[in-house]
N, C-alpha and C positions, 0 to 999 in steps of 0.2 A: 138930536135931530135926525129925522129921518132922510135917506137919500139911498142911490145906488152906488154902493161903494164896490168895494174887491170881495168875489164871495171868501169865506173863510175856509181855509186849506183843510184836506183832506186825511184824515188819519189811517194809516193802514192795519191794516187786523192784523195780528201777530201771530205766527206758524204754530200751529199744534207743539212743535217737535220744539219751540222755542223754550231756551230756560231750563233746560232736563240737562241733567248730568249725565254723562257716556262713561261706560266703564267697556275695556277687554270682555269678550264673552268668555264665560270658563266653560269649557268642553264637558267638564265631565268634575263636580266638586271633589273638594278634598276626601272626604268624609266617606263619600260615594265610594270612591279610586281604593281605597284602604281597606273597605270591607271587602268589595271583588278579590282582592290581592289575598285576604284572610280567607277567604273561600277556594280560592284556588289553590292553598296550600294543604287545606284541610280535605280536599277529593283525594279517594282511594286508586284512583285509575290517573293514569298519566293523558296529555290531549293525546290523539290519534299520530300527529306527527310526529311526537317524541318515542310512542312505543315504536314507533318503524323505525326512529334512528337509533332507539338500544337495538333491536334486533340486527340492524345491521351494520351497528361496532360489534356486535358479538360473533356475527359471521366472520367478517373482517379480521378482527381482533385476534380469533381464533387460526384464520390463515397465516396472519403475523409471527404469531407466535410457533406457528409449525415449520414457514419456514426460517426461521430462524436457529432451532432445534435441529434440523435440517444442514444447516448452513454448517454449524458446529459439529455437526458428527460428521462432513466430507472434510471438515477441517482437521478432526482428530486423524483421521484415513491417510490424508496428505503424505504421502512418502519423503523421509527425509532427504536431503541435498545430498547428492552424490560425488564427489570429488574425481573417484576414479575415472578411466578412461585415457584417450589421446588427446592432447591439448598441444596445438600449434605456439611457438614462442612468439615475443612479441618482433622479431625479426623474420619469421616468414620461413625462415632457409633451415628451421629445423622441428622436429615433432619429438614431444616428453611423453611416454608411459606411466602415467601416477596408478596404484596399486596397493593393495597390503604387501607390507614389508616382510611375509613370510613367500607371500605369490612369485617374489622377484629374485628370493633366496637370498634377502638383504636382511643384516640383523638394527633392530632388536624385531623382533614377531611382537603377536598381538594388535591391538586394536589400531596402532598406527601405520602413518604409508607411507611411499618411497617413492621414484621415478627417476627412472631412465632414459636415454636417449635410444628410438628407435627407426626414427629417421631422418635422413636427411639431404638436403637437396643437393649439396656433394656429397655422395658418400665417404668419400678419400678424405675431406677434411679433417685435419689432425689439431693437435694441439701446438702451444710455442716449441714444448720438447718434443712435435716430432709423433707424440702418443695418437691412436686412433680415437678418434670422438664417439665413434657410434657404439651403442652398446654402452657408453659409461653411465654411473649413476652420478644424478645431479640433484637428484634430493630424498631425504632420508629424516627418520625420527621424526616425523610430523605427526604431532597427537591432536586428536579433535578437543577441543576445548569452548566452541560453541556451534550453533545450529549448522552456522556456514563458516564460521573459521578452525584451520590448522594451524597450531601452531607449536614452538619449543623445537622446532627442528632446523635443519641446517638444508643449504644450497652451494652448488659447486659449477663456478666458471669452468669449463671443461677447455676454454682457448688458453685462459691467461692461467688455469691452475690454481685459483682461489679461490676458497671456502668462507661460505658469509652464516649467520644465524638467518633464520627465513618461515615466514607464515604465509599461509593460502587463505584466501578468502573467495568464496562464491560469489559475483556480482548477481550474477541468474544462472540458470544452466547451463549456458553456454559461455559464458565470460568469467573466465579467475583473474583478481589480484595476485602478482607473485611479488613478494615485499622480501630485497635482500639486505642487511644491515651488521653492524658492528656496534655492539653496545645497546645504545636505543634506536628503537625502532621508528621515530619520530625524525630521525636523520638518515634514513633509509631510502633506497629507491626501490619505485611499484613498478611492473611491469605489467601488462595486461595478454593473457593467453586466451586463446578462441579454443573451444570446442573443436576438433577435426569432423567434418560433415561428410567427409566420403572416404572410402579406403585408401590408406597408403603402403608402398611397397616398404615392407621391415628392410631393415640395411642389418639387421640383427642375423645371423647365422644360425639358420634351424627354426626361426619365428615367422607362424603366417605372417598374411597381412594385417594389417590392422586397421 
């Protein structure tokens, strides 16, 4: 039967990209990339930025090597630490001159060092028994046993008139660690002496200021 019914629905056309399978793009196929790396390895000349780096490394590397050699040369010429000189004791009341034993007229001679009191804040200070302290030998027979160490010697306390084993160690050019002990050094007592930085009027007759 013919009549005016509802018109048939329109069918929308599919877009041209419908139904396609999408994949992520490959910037460079694996085979092509591998081939380019192979060609790079086979090149006889390095790229410009690499050759520049090599030249820079050669220049700076040579400079570093020269600096290392120079530092070693300077270290080899550095003077050995010197314990000789005048040292203010830990009380600040006296000063001891340390020198080779032979130069102080003490024994033994050789390469050992000794020390004597050459300055006192109170030059008339005396020991417990009334002996004059100025000029008394208070260090003896100290043998160098390391770059900064003198050991196997003795130290004398002029006030109490007691003698102990002793060792000296330079902490730096102006600081001396003085250890007195009986038997075991670990059980001893360590004092810090400072190198005199100004001239001191010697209390020893006939001895010039130090």
